[in-house]
Every structure is written in structure tokens, then in C-alpha cells.
N, C-alpha and C positions, 0 to 999 in steps of 0.2 A: 425067900426073896429071890426072884429070878433076876439074872443080870443077863443082858443080851450083848455083851461084848466088854471090851476093856477100855475105859475112858477116863484118865488118860492112859495112853500106852506106856507102860514102864520099859525104859531101855538101860543098858549098862554099857559102860566103857572103861577099858583098863589102859593106863599108861605103864608099860613095863620099862624100867629104867636099868641102865648099867653104866658105870663110869660116866661117861658124858654122852651116852647114846640113848635113844628112844626107839622102842620097837613101833614101826609104822606099818600100815596095812593098806595095799591099793586094792579097793573094792572092785569085785567083778560081777556084783549083782545090785539090783535096785534096793533101796534108793541110794542115790549118789554113786551110781556105777562110774568106774574109772577114776574117782577121787582118792586122795590119800588121806587117812585118818589113823586112829588106833583101833585094836580089835574090840569088838563088842557085838551087842545084838538085843534081841527082845528077852525080857524075863518071862519064864514060863510059869503057868500056874502052880501054886503051892512052893515056889522058890522065894528065898529071900534075894535081895539085890546082890549081896555078897555071893550067895551060891550060884546065881545067874553069871555073875561075874567070872567065877571059877570055872564054871562049865563052858562059857564062851572062849575064854582064852584057850582051854584044852582043846576044843573043837577047831578053832581057827588057826592055832599056831603049834600044838603039840606040846606046850609048856604046861606044867602043873604048879599052880601057885601054892606056896607054903604059908604065906601071910599077904595082906593087902590092907590098904588104909583108904577109908572114904575121904575124898578131897573136895567134893561139892555135888550140889543137886541143882539141876536146871529145869525149869518150867518152860516148855517150848511149844508155842502157838503158832500154827502155820495153817492159814485158811480156817477150815471147819475141823481140822486134826489137831490133837493136843497130845504131847508126850511128857513124861518126866524122866529125864536122864540122871542117872547116879554114876558119878565119875570117880573111879578108883585109881591107885597107883601101887606099885610094888616093885621092889628090888630082890625079892626072895622067891625064886622060882627054879624049877629044874626041868630037865627034859630036852629032846632034840627039836629044833625048829623045823616046821614043815609048812607047805601050802595046804590049803583047803579049797573045795569048790567054790567058796565064797570070796576068795582074795588070796593075794601073795604078801606074806609079811617080809620085812626086811628092816635091818638095823640102819640108823641114820643119826649123824651127830645132832644132839638136842638144839644147840644154838643155831643150827641152820635149817631146822625143820620148817620154820614158820614162812621161809621164801622159797620152799621146795615147789616146783611147778605140779599143779594139780591138787595142792593142799586144800582140804575141805574148810569152808569158812567157819565151821563150828569148831574145829580144831584150832584155827587161827585166833579165834576169839578166847577159847578156854585154856589152851596149852600154857600161856605164861602164867596163869594162877596155879597150875597144877605141876609143871616143870619147877617152880620155885617151892621147893619142899618145906621152907619155913613159913609159908603163906597159910593163913587160916583157913578153915573149911568155909566154903562160900555157898550162897544160894543165889540163882540167877533167874531173870525172867527174860526170855527171848522171843521176839516176834519175827517171823519169816515168811516168805512167799517164795515163788518159783524163781525170783531173780536173787534170792538170798537173804541175809540177815537184814532187817529193817530197823529194829531198834532192840536194846537191851539194857538191863540194870544189874547191878551186883551188890549184894550185902553180905557181911561176914555173919556166918551162922552162929 
């Protein structure tokens, strides 16, 4: 069976947490250039979502994850494009924080992150469910366009 591309595009994001802080990432590349979110990126062929998250975190921040927890899955539709986002969190990591060519990571108080200038609309929508570590695993459907998020729904997985 020949596959001519990946549809939907699998993407991963990881919320690194410590005390009352969350590691945020000012993106320096498209899509969402200039916005603030958490580190993440595309899953590569042959990787599990967990392996992709571990790789992306190390590439973008220098941290090595020792463990992580799946917090939710989002099915994202934007025009003709479709992506499936896997959202993880971790408090168990090591290494030295560094920048990458894709963006600048920085620690910020979690409770203030939603009102941060330039915060990505997907972060604003999903972070409350992920930052509440007692919240159940979620599955979301998000419809968006160039202007931002148009509609969404959540279910506990």
C-alpha cells in the first residue's frame, strides 16, 4: 500500500512543570512564529508519540525526559489541513536549558501563563486541562482557521 503523505499530521507537545512554573517556548519558526507555547513538533516516521515528545524536548530545550504522562489528544481541523496533537506533561527531567534554532525556552509561573502577551490560542485552550494534574485524560476536537480557534469540544477519554 503506497501512502503519499501523512494525514492527519501527528504532532506532540510537552508541558514541563516544576514547583509552580511551566516551561514556555517562544517560537521562531512557522507555524505560529513569534507566539508563546510549549515545546513540541512533528512526529517522525517510525516513532511513537512518546518517543517523538522525548526527542523534541531534547532538541528544543536540552532537557532529557526521564518519564512523561499523556494528558490528552486533540483532533485539529484547519481548512484542508488536519492534525492529531498528543499532549504530555512531565516533572521528571534533567539537563541544562538551552535555546534552539526553532525558539527560545523560558520558565514562567503557570498561573500567569494564560495572560502572557503572545500566548498561542491552542495553549490558552488546552493548558487549564493539562496544568490541573488531577484532571482526567481528555480528547478534543478543535476547528480553526487563519483568525484562530472557531469551535471546540472536549470529552474525558
